[in-house]
N, C-alpha and C positions, 0 to 999 in steps of 0.2 A: 437688059434688065438692071434696074437700080439695085445697088448693094446696100440695103438698109439693115439695121439690126433686127433680130427676130422679136424683140420686145421693144416697141416703139412708144413714143409719147413721154420720154424722160429727158432730163437735161443733157445726159451724155449722148443720146440719140440725136438731139437737135444740133449738136456740134459736129456731127459726122457728115453733114451735107444734105442737099435737097435732092429730091427725086422729081423727074419730069412728069410723073403721073402715068406714063404709058408703059406697058409691059414690053412691047416690041415696037421699035420705030416704024412708022408708016402703016401699021396694022391696027385696025379698030379692036379694042378690047371688049369682050362680052362679059358683062357683070351680072351677077345674081345677088340680090339683097334679100336676106331673110328677115323676118320681123319688120317688114316694110310699112306696117300700119302704125308702128310706134313713133315716138318723137325722133329718135336718131335715124331710124330707117326712112321715115318720111323726108327728113331734111337731106339725107344722103342721096336718095333717089332723085330729088329735085336738083341737087348740085351736079350729079353725074349727067342727068338729062340736059341741064343747061350747058354742059360742056360738049354735048353731042355724042355722048357715049351710048352704046347699046346696053340697055338695062332691062332686066326682068325683075320686077318687084313682087315679092310674095309675102303676104301678111299671114297671120296665124290661120285664118280660114283657108288660105291657098296652100299652105305647107305647114304641117305639124312636124317640127324637127325631131320630136320624140319617136316618130314612126319611121324606122329605118328603111322600110320598103318604099314609103312615100318619098323620102329624101333621095334615095337611089334613083327612083323613077324621074323625079323633078330635075335632078342634076344631069342625068343621062339625056333627058328631053331638051333641056335648055342649052347644054354644052357650054357652060361659062368658062372663061379664062380665070376669072377671079370671083370668089364667093365672099361676101362680107356678112358675117353672122351678127345681125342686130336682134335676133330673137333671144329673149332672156326673161327669166323670172327676176323682176327688179324690185319686188316688194320686200325690202330688207327685213323689216320686223316680222312679216308673215312667214318668212323663210325659217324662223326659229320654230314655229309651230308646224310648218309644212315642209320640212327639209327634204323629205323623199320626193315630193313634187318639184321642188326647186332644183334638186339634183337631176331629175329627169330632163328638165329643160336645159339647165346651165351646163351640165356635164354630158349626159347621154346624148342630148341633141347635138352638142358640139362634136362628140365622137362620131355620130352618124354622118354629119356633114364632112368631117375629116376623112372618114373611110370612103365616102363617095367621091370626094375630091381626089384622093389618092388613086382610085381606079381610073378617073378621067385625066389626071395630070393637071388638075386645076389648083390654083393657089387659094388659100383660105385665110381670111383676116378674122380673128376672134376678138371681139370686144370684151374687155374685162374691167377690173376695178382695183382701186387701192385697198379695198377690203381684204385682199389676199395677204396684206401685211398686218402686223399687230397694231400699228398706229401710234407707237410710242418712241419713234426714232429721234424726234426733235430736229430733223432735217429732211429734205426731200429724199425719197427712196430712189435708188439706182435700179436699173433693170436686173442686175445680178444680185441684189439683196435677197436674203433668205425669206421666203414667204412664211408667215405664221398667223393664219387667219384666226380670229377670235369669235367669229360669228358663223352661223349656218350659211348665210349668204356668201361670205368670204370663202368658206370651204367648198361650196358648190361651184363658185367661179374659178377657184384654183383647180379643181378637178377638170373643168372644161379646158383651161389653159393646157394642162398636162395631156389631156386627150388629143388636142390639136397638135401640140409639138411632138408628141410621141409618134403619132400616125403620119405626120407630114414633116419630117426632120429638115427637109430642104425647101419646103413651100408652104409652111404654116407660120403665121405671124400673130402676135398678140399685141393689142393696143390697150393699155390700162388708162382709165380715167377716174377722176374723183367725182365730179358732178357733170351732168349734161346740161347744156344751155341750147335751147332751140325754139323755133317758132311754134312748134306743135306739142301739145301735151304738157304735163307737169314738168317743171325744171327748177333749178336752184333759186333763180330770181323770184319766180312765182311762189315758191315755198317760203322764202324769207319774208316776202310781202304778206303772205297769209299769216305767218307766225307773228309778225309785228302787229297785225290787227286783232290778235286774240288777247 
């Protein structure tokens, strides 16, 4: 198993070395990707499939991560080695109005996945955001910087991070990103082009 930091995607993590991408040498890894109908999930499933990995892709219709019983059943049935949680409430502005609904997906959903992964012994990768920070550092954030979210979206994502790391102290990982770029759905480049045209 690669020894990577629990919070990945930062400058410090990049200097710590590369991972081969396999959990166990010579053994095929079984992946479960939640939120597989979104931009990140779609691209991740395509990348894993292209590598010849065994992937189960579940979109929102296939798995509602806020339903603990459904999550437990799906993870028990699929038996993944690794779950990547791409399911998320990503409408940042709407989260201010609908924080309870955003919390249900971003935090409770992550907690449901973590609890089921703990029972199975699976690893969980939780995708998070730079919105967990205040945004006023004037430098890139390190993975051990103190979170201080200023928005409902940031609060819900931080709650999801904590749910995963608390329930899976040895096998839960958080990847923080600022913007997603991908072939499917809205992304930073498309948003900037749209704004330029307005």
